[in-house]
C-alpha positions in Angstrom: 0.0 0.0 0.0 1.2 3.5 -0.7 2.7 5.4 2.2 0.4 7.9 3.9 0.9 11.6 2.9 0.0 14.5 5.3 -1.1 17.6 3.5 -0.7 20.8 5.5 -3.2 23.6 4.7 -3.0 27.2 6.0 -6.2 29.3 6.0 -6.8 32.9 7.1 -9.8 35.3 6.9 -9.9 38.0 4.3 -7.6 40.9 5.1 -5.7 39.0 7.7 -2.1 37.9 7.1 -0.8 34.5 8.1 2.4 34.3 10.2 5.7 35.1 8.4 7.0 32.0 6.6 4.0 30.0 7.9 4.5 27.3 5.2 8.1 26.6 6.3 7.1 26.4 10.0 4.1 24.1 9.4 6.2 21.8 7.2 8.8 21.7 10.0 6.2 20.9 12.6 4.8 18.0 10.7 8.3 16.7 9.8 9.1 16.7 13.5 5.9 14.8 14.2 6.7 12.3 11.4 10.1 11.7 13.1 8.3 11.0 16.4 6.2 8.4 14.6 9.3 6.9 13.1 11.0 6.7 16.6 7.9 5.1 18.1 6.9 2.7 15.3 9.9 2.3 13.0 7.6 3.6 10.3 6.1 7.0 9.4 4.3 9.2 6.9 5.4 11.7 4.2 4.7 15.4 4.5 3.6 17.4 1.4 4.4 21.0 0.7 1.8 23.3 2.5 -1.0 24.9 0.5 -2.4 28.3 1.5 -5.9 29.8 1.2 -7.6 33.1 2.1 -11.3 33.3 2.9 -13.9 35.6 1.4 -15.1 37.0 4.7 -13.2 39.1 7.2 -12.8 38.0 10.8 -15.4 40.6 11.9 -17.9 39.2 9.4 -17.2 35.7 10.7 -17.7 36.7 14.3 -20.9 38.4 13.4 -22.2 35.2 11.8 -21.0 32.9 14.7 -20.7 34.2 18.3 -17.4 32.7 19.5 -17.8 29.6 21.6 -16.1 26.3 21.6 -18.9 24.6 19.6 -19.3 27.5 17.1 -15.6 27.0 16.5 -16.6 23.9 14.6 -19.0 25.9 12.4 -16.2 28.5 11.7 -13.8 25.7 10.6 -16.5 23.9 8.6 -17.2 27.0 6.5 -13.4 27.5 5.9 -12.9 23.9 4.8 -15.9 24.1 2.5 -14.6 27.4 1.0 -11.3 25.7 0.2 -13.2 22.9 -1.5 -14.9 25.5 -3.7 -11.4 26.7 -4.7 -10.4 23.2 -5.8 -9.0 21.6 -2.6 -9.9 18.0 -2.2 -10.2 16.2 1.1 -11.0 12.8 -0.4 -7.7 11.7 -1.9 -6.2 8.5 -0.7 -3.8 7.9 1.0 -3.9 11.5 2.3 -4.8 13.1 5.6 -5.1 16.9 5.9 -3.8 19.2 8.6 -5.9 22.4 8.5 -4.3 25.4 10.3 -6.8 28.2 10.8 -4.9 31.5 11.5 -7.0 34.2 13.0 -6.6 37.4 15.0 -6.1 37.4 18.8 -9.2 36.8 20.9 -10.0 37.8 24.5 -10.6 35.2 27.3 -14.1 33.8 27.3 -14.9 31.3 30.1 -16.8 28.2 28.9 -18.9 25.6 30.7 -19.8 22.4 28.8 -20.4 18.7 29.0 -18.6 16.2 26.8 -18.6 12.4 27.0 -20.3 12.5 30.4 -17.8 14.9 32.0 -18.5 18.6 32.9 -15.7 21.0 31.9 -15.2 24.5 33.2 -12.4 26.2 31.3 -10.9 29.6 30.7 -11.4 29.9 27.0 -8.2 31.9 26.3 -8.3 33.3 22.8 -9.2 30.1 20.9 -12.4 29.2 19.0 -11.6 25.6 18.2 -8.8 24.4 20.5 -5.3 23.3 19.5 -6.8 20.5 17.5 -9.6 18.1 16.6 -10.0 15.3 14.1 -12.8 15.3 11.5 -13.6 12.2 9.4 -13.4 12.8 5.6 -17.1 11.7 5.2 -17.9 15.1 6.7 -16.5 16.7 3.5 -18.5 14.6 1.1 -16.0 11.8 0.7 -17.5 8.3 0.2 -14.6 5.9 0.3 -14.0 4.0 3.6 -10.3 3.1 3.2 -8.4 1.1 5.9 -9.7 3.4 8.7 -13.5 3.8 9.4 -14.6 6.9 7.4 -11.2 7.1 5.8 -8.3 9.2 7.0 -9.6 12.6 7.8 -8.7 16.2 8.6 -6.9 17.5 11.7 -7.9 21.0 12.8 -5.7 23.6 14.6 -6.7 27.1 15.3 -5.3 29.0 18.3 -2.3 30.7 19.7 -0.3 27.5 19.6 -0.2 27.7 15.8 1.6 31.0 16.1 4.0 29.6 18.6 4.7 26.7 16.2 5.4 29.4 13.6 8.3 30.8 15.5 6.6 33.7 17.3 7.7 34.4 20.8 5.3 34.9 23.7 6.2 38.5 24.1 5.6 39.1 20.4 2.2 37.5 20.5 1.2 39.4 23.6 2.2 42.7 21.8 -0.1 41.6 19.0 -3.1 41.3 21.4 -3.1 37.6 22.5 -4.0 37.4 26.2 -0.9 37.1 28.5 -3.0 34.8 30.7 -3.1 32.1 27.9 -1.3 29.1 29.4 0.7 28.2 26.2 2.4 31.6 26.4 3.7 30.8 29.9 4.9 27.2 29.2 8.7 26.8 28.5 8.1 23.4 26.9 5.3 24.4 24.6 6.9 23.3 21.3 7.3 19.8 22.6 3.6 19.8 23.6 2.6 21.1 20.2 4.4 18.2 18.6 2.6 15.8 20.9 -0.8 17.5 20.2 -0.1 17.1 16.5 0.8 13.4 17.0 -2.5 13.0 19.0 -4.6 14.4 16.2 -2.9 12.3 13.5 -3.5 9.3 15.7 -7.2 10.0 15.6 -7.1 10.2 11.8 -5.6 6.7 11.9 -8.2 5.2 14.2 -7.0 5.8 17.7 -9.3 7.1 20.5 -8.6 8.5 23.9 -7.4 6.0 26.6 -9.8 5.6 29.6 -7.0 6.2 32.1 -3.8 8.3 32.0 -1.1 6.0 30.6 1.7 8.2 29.3 0.4 8.1 25.8 0.1 11.1 23.5 -3.5 10.0 23.0 -4.5 11.0 26.6 -7.4 13.5 26.5 -6.3 17.1 27.3 -2.8 15.7 28.0 -0.9 18.9 26.9 -2.5 21.0 29.7 -1.1 18.9 32.5 2.2 20.4 33.7 3.2 17.1 35.3 3.2 15.2 32.0 6.7 14.5 30.6 5.9 15.6 27.1 9.2 14.7 25.6 8.8 11.1 26.9 5.3 10.2 25.9 4.9 6.8 24.1 2.1 5.0 22.2 0.8 1.9 24.1 1.4 -1.5 22.5 -2.2 -1.7 21.5 -2.0 1.8 19.9 1.1 0.9 18.0 -0.6 -2.3 16.7 -3.6 -0.2 15.5 -1.4 2.3 13.7 0.7 -0.3 12.0 -2.4 -2.4 11.0 -3.6 0.5 8.8 -0.8 -0.4 6.4 -0.4 3.3 5.7 3.0 3.9 7.4 6.3 2.8 6.0 
């Protein structure tokens, strides 16, 4: 079977500039994550050159359409992905997965209360409409093939201050741009390691992995990158997770 290819995509609203050399930095991030997979599994995926898109709406127009909440973050990204489809971007090619980076202006803190998978969360929503990441099956974008993974390999979504940190911006620079100084990623000295692990986490979802029921030192642990006690540079897939990843036949 052909080796899996990860396609990075950068998106920004009309009139808003992406980070300087965003394409270089996204490629570097995904290459670092591919190296992590190779170290863990002895096999990995390829990384394609990033593609960039600009939306037809300004950020103010998007905010007027969707009040910023965690769940409306999904609507914001959905519209962006669909707009890139209208411009010719496919999300159905095999053996591809897509890493969709949504670059947007700074946002002010917005506390959120919500229930998910039977657990109640109360978080300080610090400048971030969709979280560092999420995985969306390709069937959500009109794809019909099933592939070796249920629903086919899908799309990983990123859209917060961590993307800017991954693109080489310092915490002081981002605060001067208007990102809230209270945002925990801006205070974390190991944030780039955590971004790599968050990326490995979302790619794992695209290849069929879920969240473990208990903390186990795996990058698939839910919310693992917010726990300061986690040794992010020493996280490892479990044996079962490794078996699932290798069974896809997509890594070589």
